[in-house]
C-alpha positions in Angstrom: -7.6 177.3 68.4 -10.6 175.5 70.2 -10.5 174.0 73.4 -12.2 170.6 74.1 -14.7 171.0 77.1 -16.3 168.0 78.7 -19.9 168.2 79.8 -21.5 165.3 81.8 -22.4 163.3 78.9 -21.2 165.0 75.8 -17.9 166.4 74.3 -18.2 170.2 72.8 -15.6 172.1 70.8 -15.5 175.5 71.6 -13.9 178.3 70.3 -11.3 179.3 73.2 -12.3 183.0 73.0 -15.6 181.5 74.3 -14.0 179.4 77.0 -12.2 182.6 78.2 -8.6 181.6 77.3 -6.4 183.2 74.7 -4.4 181.1 72.1 -1.2 181.5 74.1 -2.8 180.2 77.4 -2.4 176.3 78.3 -4.9 176.7 80.9 -7.9 174.4 81.1 -11.1 176.5 80.7 -14.5 176.6 82.8 -17.1 175.3 80.0 -20.8 175.8 79.4 -23.0 172.8 79.9 -26.6 173.4 78.6 -29.4 172.8 81.2 -31.1 169.6 80.7 -34.5 170.9 79.9 -36.1 167.6 80.4 -35.0 167.7 84.3 -37.3 166.0 86.8 -37.3 169.1 89.3 -37.9 172.6 88.2 -34.9 175.1 88.4 -35.6 177.5 91.3 -33.7 180.6 92.1 -33.5 182.5 95.4 -34.8 185.8 95.1 -33.9 188.1 98.0 -35.3 191.3 98.5 -33.5 194.4 99.6 -34.5 195.8 103.0 -36.5 198.7 101.6 -38.5 196.4 99.4 -39.3 194.2 102.4 -40.6 197.3 104.2 -42.7 198.6 101.3 -44.2 194.8 101.1 -44.8 194.7 104.6 -46.7 198.2 104.5 -48.9 197.2 101.5 -50.0 194.0 103.5 -50.7 196.0 106.4 -52.8 198.8 104.6 -54.6 196.2 102.5 -53.3 197.6 99.1 -52.4 195.5 96.3 -48.8 195.0 96.1 -47.1 196.2 92.7 -43.8 194.6 91.6 -40.8 196.9 91.6 -40.2 198.1 88.2 -37.3 200.1 87.7 -38.1 203.6 86.2 -36.8 203.4 82.6 -35.4 206.7 81.2 -37.5 208.0 78.6 -35.1 208.7 76.1 -36.6 210.6 73.0 -34.5 209.0 70.4 -34.8 205.5 71.7 -38.8 206.1 71.7 -38.6 207.5 68.3 -36.5 204.6 67.1 -39.1 202.1 68.4 -41.9 204.0 66.9 -40.4 203.5 63.4 -42.4 200.7 61.0 -40.4 197.9 59.6 -41.1 199.5 56.0 -39.1 202.7 57.2 -42.2 205.3 57.9 -43.6 206.7 60.8 -47.1 207.0 61.7 -48.6 210.3 62.5 -50.2 209.7 66.1 -50.0 210.7 69.7 -46.9 208.8 70.4 -45.0 210.6 67.6 -46.1 214.1 68.7 -45.1 213.2 72.3 -41.6 212.4 71.3 -41.6 215.6 69.0 -42.8 217.6 72.2 -46.1 218.5 70.6 -49.6 217.9 71.0 -51.4 215.4 68.4 -53.5 218.7 67.5 -50.5 220.9 66.8 -48.8 217.8 64.6 -52.2 217.4 62.7 -52.9 221.0 62.0 -49.4 221.6 60.8 -49.7 218.8 58.2 -50.2 220.3 54.6 -53.6 219.3 53.3 -52.3 217.4 50.4 -49.8 215.6 52.3 -50.2 212.1 53.2 -50.2 211.4 57.1 -47.4 208.7 57.0 -45.2 210.8 54.6 -45.5 213.7 56.6 -44.8 211.8 60.2 -41.7 210.2 58.4 -40.4 213.8 57.1 -41.1 215.2 60.7 -39.4 212.3 62.4 -36.3 213.0 59.9 -36.2 216.9 60.7 -36.5 216.0 64.4 -33.2 213.8 64.1 -31.2 216.0 62.0 -32.4 219.1 63.9 -32.1 217.9 67.6 -29.9 214.5 67.6 -27.3 215.3 65.1 -24.7 214.4 67.6 -26.1 211.0 67.8 -26.4 210.6 64.0 -24.0 207.3 63.8 -26.9 205.7 66.0 -29.7 206.5 63.6 -28.2 207.3 60.2 -29.2 203.6 59.2 -32.9 204.0 60.1 -32.9 207.3 58.5 -31.7 206.0 55.3 -34.4 203.3 55.3 -36.9 206.3 55.9 -35.5 208.0 53.1 -35.9 205.0 50.8 -39.3 204.4 51.9 -40.3 208.3 51.0 -38.8 207.8 47.6 -40.8 204.8 47.0 -43.8 206.8 47.8 -43.1 209.3 44.9 -45.2 212.0 46.9 -45.4 215.2 45.1 -46.0 216.8 48.6 -42.4 216.4 50.2 -41.4 220.1 49.8 -44.2 221.3 51.5 -43.9 218.7 54.3 -40.5 219.6 54.7 -41.4 223.3 55.0 -44.3 222.7 57.4 -42.2 220.3 59.6 -39.5 222.9 59.8 -41.9 225.5 60.8 -43.6 223.2 63.5 -40.4 221.8 65.1 -38.4 225.4 64.8 -35.7 223.8 62.4 -34.2 224.8 59.1 -33.3 221.6 57.8 -33.2 221.2 53.8 -34.9 218.6 51.9 -31.6 217.2 50.3 -30.2 216.9 54.1 -32.7 214.7 54.6 -31.9 212.6 51.7 -34.9 213.3 49.6 
């Protein structure tokens, strides 16, 4: 069922679910009218500061300090950080950001890499080991990206995978098997 919504100069057929009514209701729905992007006056919305923000603003002005915008502290969820580091191809890069998510220094990660191992192959294996070793309870959230990483690793046809899995387990204190990683 669709509801017919009337905007100032146009009629739009909108599914009733989007208008906030169900199929059994006969009430009229509040409709969305897209803003006129060519309006003569720019839209302005009032921004009110909380009293503590006003106080900080007044203090920074009186002390001569430059005002910094109030930015909420984001929780640094390691899983979300790891997900954001994955490349579109499915791999991870062996860098300081990955090392930080793994809770290691860049030097520790670099030293643990097998001599014959490719950096990106090793980084991707480390990420997969970390996911299986520390975030198994959230596997529904990362199983697709892990599958993409495993596909990328298969495409690399790297002979050093067993050594990289062994070295990664030693570095992270895990015992994840190569087969568990989909390799």
